[in-house]
N, C-alpha and C positions, 0 to 999 in steps of 0.2 A: 436550497434546493441543490446547489453546486455540491454540497457534501453528499447529498443523495445519489447524484450522477457518479460522481467520483467513485462512492462505495459500491456502485452498481457496476460500475466498468472494473473495479478490480475484482469483485465477485466474478465477472463473467471471464475477465482473465486467468483467475485462480483455476476455475471450473475447467477451462480450455487446455490449460498447461497439465493440470490433472489428468484429463482424458489423453492428452498426447503422449503423457509419461507411462500410462497403462498401454497404451497402444503400442508404444516402444518397448516396453516390458514383455508383451505377447510376441514380437518378431525377437528380442532377446533371447526368450526362452526356445524359439524354434532354431536358431541359430546355435544355442548350446546343445540343443538335442542332436543337430546335424554333426556337431565336431564328437558327440560322445558316439552316435551310431558309426561314424567313420573310423573312430579309434578302437572300438571296441566288439563291433558285430561278429567279427570273425570268429569269437570265442563265446557267442551266446549259445545259453541252452533254450530250450523250449520255453521255460518259464521266463526267461529274460527276455524272448520275443515277444509273448504275451504282454507282458510289463512295459516294453517299449510301443506296442500297438496302443495300449490302454492311452500310455502318456501323450502319444502322438495325436490321439483322437482329442485328448482334454487341450492341447495346445491348439488344435484346429478349432474348436469351440471358440477359445478367447480370442483367437484371428477374425473369427466371422463376426464379432460384436461391434467392430468397428470400421470405420471406411478409409481407404487409402489412397496416396495419390499414386499415380501411374507408375512411379518410380520405385515407391515402395512394394505395388504389386508386382513389379518386376523381381525386385530383390526376394519376396518371399517365393516367386515362383523359381527362381534359383537355387535358392535354398532348399526346398522341396526337391527338385531334381536332383540336388546333391545327396538327399535324404534317399531317395529311391536308387541310386547309383550304389550308394553305400549298403543299402539293404540286399542289394542284387548282388555285390561282392561279398557281404558277411554271410550270405545264405549258402554261397560256392562253399564256403569254408566250414560253416556250422552245421549245415544240413546233415550231412554224412555221419556226423558225431551224434546229432540228434537220432537219428534213425538208427544207429548202432546201439545206442542208450535204449530205445524203445523196443527195438528187437531183443535186445537183453531182458528188459522187464519182463517181456511177453513169455521169453523163455524161464525165467526163473517162475513166473506165474504158472507155467503150462507144467514144469516138474512139479511144482509144490501141490497142484490140483491132482495130478497124477497119484503121486504119493499119497495124499488125504483118500481119493477114490479107491486106493489100492491097486493100481496097474502097474 
């Protein structure tokens, strides 16, 4: 009977540690994402922004699977605030280039269309 109780307690501990580890992995991914956005977002293309948005959504899905302490919730909120600020700063720098590239693409499309139609 003692052996069963010890085995059960060990199993419960291992499952608890695994869950905590996975929860911490989700927080770690959010922090890593924050660092990458802060470092690189000023040079992002439209494709980069789309990929970053998809990645952020996946991280948030993982974060939503766990319960957090008040301190962890505060840390997550602060990290998300850093991400929002980095996005704002990154868009200030990258948006003009994205718009310029988009306009250039439309200009070349328009010129190609005109020549195809004989205008």
